[in-house]
C-alpha positions, -999 to 999 in steps of 0.1 A, spaced: -521 -275 -11 -506 -263 -43 -475 -288 -43 -508 -312 -46 -519 -295 -76 -484 -290 -92 -477 -332 -87 -511 -337 -103 -510 -313 -130 -470 -328 -140 -482 -365 -136 -509 -359 -168 -486 -364 -196 -468 -394 -169 -502 -413 -160 -505 -430 -197 -493 -467 -200 -464 -450 -222 -440 -415 -209 -436 -387 -236 -420 -393 -267 -396 -372 -287 -424 -361 -308 -447 -350 -278 -416 -328 -263 -410 -314 -295 -449 -305 -296 -448 -295 -260 -417 -271 -267 -434 -258 -302 -468 -253 -286 -455 -231 -260 -426 -212 -276 -456 -203 -303 -479 -186 -275 -448 -166 -262 -443 -155 -291 -480 -147 -301 -483 -128 -267 -454 -107 -276 -464 -97 -306 -499 -89 -293 -476 -66 -264 -462 -54 -291 -492 -48 -317 -508 -33 -279 -543 -54 -287 -568 -51 -258 -569 -83 -247 -533 -99 -254 -542 -135 -236 -566 -145 -267 -536 -144 -290 -517 -170 -270 -548 -184 -258 -558 -194 -294 -520 -210 -302 -531 -237 -275 -566 -239 -284 -553 -249 -326 -526 -268 -313 -521 -301 -325 -494 -330 -326 -498 -329 -364 -493 -299 -388 -527 -301 -405 -545 -305 -381 -533 -276 -367 -538 -256 -406 -574 -270 -405 -586 -263 -369 -570 -231 -372 -587 -222 -406 -621 -233 -394 -616 -212 -360 -608 -187 -382 -640 -189 -406 -665 -192 -374 -645 -162 -353 -651 -141 -384 -688 -155 -389 -694 -149 -354 -681 -113 -352 -703 -104 -379 -735 -122 -362 -724 -102 -332 -728 -68 -352 -755 -79 -368 -774 -83 -339 -765 -62 -313 -769 -33 -339 -807 -42 -346 -814 -55 -315 -789 -40 -289 -813 -14 -280 -841 -41 -260 -812 -66 -241 -843 -88 -238 -848 -90 -272 -809 -93 -275 -798 -125 -252 -833 -143 -267 -820 -138 -303 -782 -148 -293 -793 -181 -277 -813 -190 -308 -782 -179 -327 -759 -202 -307 -787 -233 -310 -788 -225 -349 -750 -230 -352 -750 -264 -329 -774 -279 -352 -752 -268 -380 -719 -283 -358 -743 -318 -349 -749 -322 -388 -710 -313 -393 -680 -332 -390 -647 -320 -374 -630 -296 -382 -661 -283 -402 -682 -288 -371 -658 -270 -348 -656 -237 -366 -701 -238 -368 -700 -238 -329 -673 -218 -329 -694 -190 -345 -722 -196 -317 -702 -187 -292 -684 -159 -305 -709 -142 -308 -721 -143 -272 -684 -134 -267 -685 -102 -289 -723 -87 -275 -718 -92 -240 -695 -74 -232 -707 -42 -259 -741 -45 -236 -756 -15 -234 -728 0 -253 -737 -10 -291 -711 13 -305 -684 -10 -289 -689 -39 -313 -678 -34 -343 -640 -22 -322 -644 -56 -303 -652 -76 -333 -622 -60 -352 -599 -68 -318 -611 -103 -315 -604 -112 -350 -568 -95 -346 -559 -115 -319 -575 -148 -333 -555 -142 -366 -520 -136 -345 -523 -167 -328 -535 -191 -356 -502 -174 -380 -482 -180 -349 -495 -214 -347 -496 -223 -378 -461 -215 -391 -448 -230 -359 -460 -266 -368 -453 -265 -403 -416 -248 -401 -401 -261 -371 -398 -301 -368 -429 -305 -384 -453 -337 -380 -466 -341 -413 -500 -357 -416 -491 -373 -450 -462 -389 -430 -486 -401 -405 -513 -417 -424 -483 -435 -442 -473 -449 -407 -507 -456 -396 -517 -472 -423 -485 -497 -419 -497 -502 -381 -533 -506 -390 -524 -538 -417 -501 -552 -391 -526 -553 -367 -552 -567 -398 -527 -595 -395 -526 -600 -357 -566 -599 -359 -570 -625 -390 -540 -649 -374 -560 -651 -341 -593 -656 -359 -582 -679 -385 -564 -700 -351 -593 -694 -330 -579 -670 -310 -591 -652 -277 -627 -635 -284 -619 -605 -260 -585 -597 -276 -604 -600 -312 -629 -579 -301 -607 -548 -290 -586 -555 -328 -618 -550 -341 -632 -521 -326 -589 -507 -331 -592 -513 -367 -624 -495 -368 -607 -461 -352 -580 -464 -369 -597 -461 -404 -617 -431 -389 -585 -413 -380 -567 -422 -413 -600 -408 -428 -598 -375 -409 -562 -371 -415 -568 -372 -450 -583 -338 -449 -555 -325 -433 -529 -340 -455 -547 -320 -480 -543 -287 -463 -511 -292 -461 -497 -295 -492 -520 -295 -528 -498 -327 -542 -515 -345 -520 -549 -341 -533 -534 -374 -557 -534 -395 -526 -566 -386 -511 -585 -409 -532 -561 -439 -524 -564 -430 -490 -604 -433 -497 -606 -464 -515 -577 -478 -492 -598 -474 -460 -629 -493 -478 -606 -522 -488 -593 -524 -446 -634 -528 -437 -634 -553 -468 -606 -575 -454 -619 -573 -421 -653 -583 -429 -641 -613 -445 -619 -624 -417 -648 -621 -394 -667 -642 -416 -636 -668 -422 -637 -670 -382 -677 -671 -377 -676 -700 -402 -647 -723 -399 -653 -758 -409 -623 -776 -399 -633 -805 -418 -636 -794 -448 -610 -806 -470 -609 -775 -499 -608 -751 -476 -577 -768 -447 -555 -765 -473 -559 -726 -479 -571 -718 -440 -536 -729 -434 -518 -708 -459 -532 -678 -449 -529 -678 -412 -490 -688 -423 -492 -657 -444 -506 -633 -413 -481 -649 -388 -450 -643 -412 -462 -609 -421 -469 -598 -383 -437 -609 -372 -412 -595 -398 -392 -566 -391 -401 -539 -416 -423 -562 -434 -444 -534 -453 -411 -517 -465 -415 -535 -495 -447 -550 -499 -441 -567 -539 -437 -600 -524 -461 -601 -501 -484 -591 -530 -470 -615 -551 -481 -643 -525 -517 -625 -524 -525 -628 -557 -516 -664 -557 -537 -676 -526 -564 -653 -542 -562 -672 -574 -562 -704 -557 -596 -696 -537 -612 -688 -570 -604 -728 -584 -628 -748 -588 -620 -776 -559 -628 -816 -571 -654 -826 -546 -682 -851 -547 -721 -846 -560 -730 -872 -543 -731 -855 -506 -761 -845 -486 -778 -809 -481 -766 -811 -442 -730 -826 -451 -721 -794 -447 -687 -800 -443 -683 -812 -482 -709 -795 -494 -705 -780 -528 -718 -747 -519 -705 -740 -487 -673 -752 -496 -672 -728 -527 -685 -699 -502 -659 -701 -475 -631 -700 -504 -650 -671 -516 -647 -655 -483 -611 -667 -482 -601 -652 -519 -622 -620 -503 -597 -616 -477 -564 -620 -495 -575 -595 -523 -590 -570 -502 -555 -578 -481 -537 -570 -510 -559 -539 -526 -546 -523 -490 -509 -529 -497 -516 -511 -527 -531 -487 -514 -498 -481 -492 -480 -485 -521 -500 -455 -540 -500 -427 -506 -457 -436 -510 -457 -432 -549 -480 -407 -561 -490 -411 -597 -512 -378 -606 -541 -387 -631 -572 -375 -639 -601 -393 -624 -624 -413 -643 -650 -424 -617 -688 -424 -625 -710 -397 -604 -719 -398 -568 -741 -436 -564 -773 -434 -546 -760 -435 -517 -761 -410 -488 -741 -399 -456 -760 -406 -426 -768 -375 -405 -789 -376 -375 -809 -350 -374 -827 -359 -345 -795 -354 -322 -790 -324 -339 -821 -305 -328 -822 -320 -292 -782 -304 -289 -796 -272 -306 -826 -265 -283 -804 -279 -251 -778 -250 -262 -802 -224 -267 -824 -228 -237 -797 -233 -214 -781 -197 -225 -813 -175 -223 -823 -193 -191 -790 -182 -177 -788 -149 -194 -828 -140 -175 -812 -146 -147 -782 -125 -154 -804 -98 -167 -834 -106 -135 -803 -102 -109 -782 -73 -124 -753 -97 -113 -722 -83 -133 -701 -118 -130 -730 -140 -144 -720 -126 -178 -691 -145 -177 -716 -176 -168 -739 -169 -194 -708 -172 -218 -694 -203 -203 -727 -220 -207 -731 -209 -243 -695 -223 -250 -696 -259 -232 -734 -266 -240 -724 -258 -279 -690 -272 -282 -695 -305 -263 -730 -311 -274 -726 -334 -303 -701 -357 -283 -710 -393 -280 -703 -384 -239 -710 -350 -233 -707 -348 -197 -679 -365 -192 -661 -342 -221 -678 -312 -200 -663 -324 -163 -632 -332 -182 -630 -296 -192 -642 -281 -154 -619 -305 -139 -591 -292 -163 -603 -251 -154 -606 -262 -114 -565 -277 -119 -556 -243 -132 -571 -217 -111 -543 -221 -79 -518 -217 -105 -532 -189 -121 -537 -172 -90 -501 -175 -79 -486 -167 -110 -509 -136 -118 -519 -126 -84 -487 -128 -62 -459 -134 -88 -460 -112 -117 -471 -84 -95 -442 -82 -78 -419 -88 -102 -434 -75 -136 -416 -81 -170 -416 -106 -201 -388 -120 -189 -402 -129 -153 -434 -142 -171 -416 -169 -193 -402 -181 -162 -429 -190 -140 -453 -199 -170 -431 -225 -193 -426 -248 -164 -467 -248 -164 -472 -247 -199 -452 -275 -210 -466 -301 -187 -499 -292 -199 -484 -294 -236 -471 -329 -225 -511 -336 -218 -522 -319 -246 -500 -351 -266 -517 -378 -248 -550 -389 -261 -558 -401 -230 -554 -366 -213 -556 -348 -241 -591 -327 -228 -581 -322 -192 -546 -308 -203 -563 -283 -232 -588 -270 -205 -559 -268 -183 -536 -246 -206 -566 -227 -219 -584 -215 -187 -549 -211 -171 -544 -184 -196 -581 -165 -190 -576 -170 -158 -540 -152 -155 -549 -126 -180 -513 -113 -191 -505 -76 -194 -476 -57 -193 -491 -46 -161 -501 -66 -135 -516 -62 -104 -524 -78 -74 -566 -73 -76 -582 -111 -62 -619 -100 -53 -624 -95 -93 -597 -124 -99 -620 -152 -80 -656 -137 -87 -648 -141 -125 -636 -175 -119 -663 -183 -98 -685 -174 -128 -666 -195 -154 -668 -228 -126 -703 -224 -123 -713 -216 -159 -695 -250 -167 -714 -265 -139 -742 -255 -154 -742 -266 -183 -729 -301 -175 -764 -303 -153 -783 -291 -186 -770 -323 -204 -779 -345 -177 -814 -332 -169 -824 -315 -207 -834 -342 -233 -807 -366 -222 -791 -384 -248 -801 -428 -247 -767 -441 -270 -792 -471 -274 -813 -442 -296 -783 -431 -313 -773 -469 -323 -805 -481 -333 -812 -451 -358 -774 -453 -374 -781 -491 -375 -816 -485 -391 -795 -468 -417 -773 -492 -427 -800 -514 -432 -817 -487 -452 -784 -486 -471 -786 -527 -479 -824 -524 -492 -813 -493 -511 -784 -517 -528 -810 -544 -536 -838 -519 -554 -820 -489 -568 -819 -489 -605 -789 -479 -609 -758 -497 -591 -732 -478 -566 -696 -487 -571 -682 -512 -547 -660 -485 -529 -682 -462 -527 -704 -487 -505 -675 -491 -487 -666 -457 -482 -702 -454 -466 -700 -484 -444 -669 -473 -426 -687 -437 -421 -716 -459 -408 -697 -480 -382 -674 -450 -376 -705 -428 -360 -713 -462 -341 -679 -468 -324 -682 -439 -304 -718 -446 -290 -712 -483 -285 -679 -475 -262 -708 -465 -239 -724 -496 -239 -699 -518 -230 -702 -552 -239 -735 -552 -246 -729 -535 -277 -705 -561 -294 -735 -579 -314 -744 -542 -325 -707 -540 -339 -704 -573 -354 -732 -571 -369 -723 -538 -387 -696 -555 -399 -716 -581 -414 -734 -556 -432 -701 -548 -451 -706 -585 -459 -742 -585 -469 -737 -553 -489 -707 -562 -509 -726 -597 -516 -755 -578 -530 -733 -558 -554 -722 -588 -565 -755 -604 -574 -769 -575 -586 -739 -570 -613 -742 -609 -620 -781 -598 -632 -762 -584 -659 -740 -608 -674 -757 -622 -707 -740 -658 -695 -762 -664 -662 -797 -676 -674 -832 -657 -678 -844 -676 -648 -813 -674 -624 -815 -635 -628 -856 -636 -622 -846 -659 -587 -817 -627 -582 -845 -604 -585 -869 -619 -564 -841 -628 -539 -831 -588 -534 -868 -579 -534 -875 -602 -503 -843 -592 -485 -851 -553 -490 -886 -566 -474 -868 -577 -445 -843 -551 -437 -870 -526 -437 -903 -539 -421 -889 -569 -401 -890 -562 -363 -872 -580 -338 -902 -595 -316 -911 -613 -350 -905 -644 -363 -879 -645 -392 -891 -644 -426 -878 -670 -453 -855 -645 -465 -825 -669 -450 -843 -703 -462 -853 -689 -498 -809 -678 -502 -800 -716 -495 -827 -731 -515 -817 -708 -543 -785 -715 -539 -786 -755 -537 -807 -754 -571 -786 -731 -587 -754 -754 -577 -777 -788 -585 -786 -771 -620 -751 -758 -633 -710 -766 -624 -700 -732 -643 -679 -708 -613 -700 -678 -625 -729 -699 -615 -714 -712 -582 -699 -680 -572 -743 -666 -577 -750 -697 -547 -718 -689 -527 -732 -650 -523 -768 -663 -515 -751 -681 -489 -728 -658 -477 -756 -635 -471 -780 -663 -455 -748 -666 -429 -744 -633 -422 -782 -628 -414 -785 -658 -393 -753 -648 -370 -769 -614 -363 -811 -616 -368 -818 -590 -346 -792 -560 -360 -809 -570 -392 -846 -566 -377 -857 -532 -379 -864 -512 -345 -835 -534 -327 -817 -507 -305 
């Protein structure tokens, strides 16, 4: 049986699609070395629980240096906040055990609420503040005078682990977030070229959908790495804005490519050359090795394509309204989208250049626009109630039965119900944590209860644990196994509880291990039974927020920056992605609608800016205003079961009327924007209706 467990552990990093890379091996060896250094330092400092120093190294370990610094920084803040809370709560309520556990449960609920409203790594720090108070307070139960010493010891152990992990990740063959951003952005540009090539040539819908999801996920990763890179070096602050802007432009290009794919008209004589030129461009870009080492030639070609798309085509004026292949406004509309794609891809490449060659300058941008970041307060309150209730119920069981080992169960319930509460699938995340913990148990028993009591000393300890922790760290470097592998490494050390003098004492070992496993299972049961999360409810709320964003664009007196809307839009879509992954193919229309919403928002901004142009007739300005008010009503009030309002028809009528009255480029651009909005809403009618989940 033991060899079966060992085989399962070793296969964790090897069962993915690729073998561990050189970078993975560097990460694994660096992490294990930092853990051993932290443990040796904890021995030297005679800390009460030296395993916490080594465990902290594995808790904050990340492949990228900036991620280690970010997680370590917020872990330190969370530990300090939790330590202070433990001292305060225990000092005030320590004499009444029932009141003490009640207040601790409420504190965990409050921290879970805050964590659910924040993003990583801030969310991690808030969750940690909650269960750290429990970890410190319960050992001091009945002895409140010890709580200060416990809090100081815990903070010292955590700081030691953070310092060892941070220093080694930054100095020993570091993988920097700044470099990772550039590498991932280059990969995203090539993926975008692959997506566009498939979209322009009628590629496989499943492959296009997979590429679309990958591009959105990569955009989310870029946004996270932006924060990590700023922690690595203050000099990256000058590149923070280009990263944010470039992510929005990447989404703009994806939205334009999707629109061209959805509304391709092969018989359109004016669009055929443009589509062929774009298809040839993206195909050459994707097939050229090292294409993005020098973006100059590519940017120049895109500039020429965008300029050509803005030129007025020569079309006959006697075509009928249903002859879409040669309809003047239809042609301008598709050329506008093609030009948008070329312009967006060009700006993404310029963003890549800005990251590689930053220029220090003061920002001249206006203040924040009237657009807000979506926070799911209903889900946050659900998570808070669930964490507080689960912790309180298990604590009541502990106080009632007076089972000493149940204290460990209380702590694990608090940890799991808080730490995984805001995950898209908390049950799956918690089950992965349970799996890793269960895998760790036999290894910890063999090393801690059999080998080390017979062969004591740090040298023997290193000999036994390195062959176990290196494969675990390799698993941590693999996104497919990071949850299970991290849980294995942390709980292997927790079960092992390394001290300088190890003794054979299996009874408390198995009792403590059982309490931990039971605590995780109870937390999983709570996720399933108490206020279970429905991904469609969350999807519905985020979709409603996106519709409200569009309505705000239509009605608000102040017109936000284009980049601000793009940034908000990708934030919304990033929140949708994890939820939609749980719904399978049923979620594809929602994802497509969210991308279409980007198109609608950008065209609304074009119309709003056109209203400010002195060359646009007053009649047209009023027509735009009437249309935008009608569009806002449609977005805010129409329900899926209700018939479609006249908004789409009005957009087409206004566009046709504008094209009949004027051949000016600015007027035809207004007509094209109206048609683009109508087409997007026609493609995804349910997404643009209130209440669709």
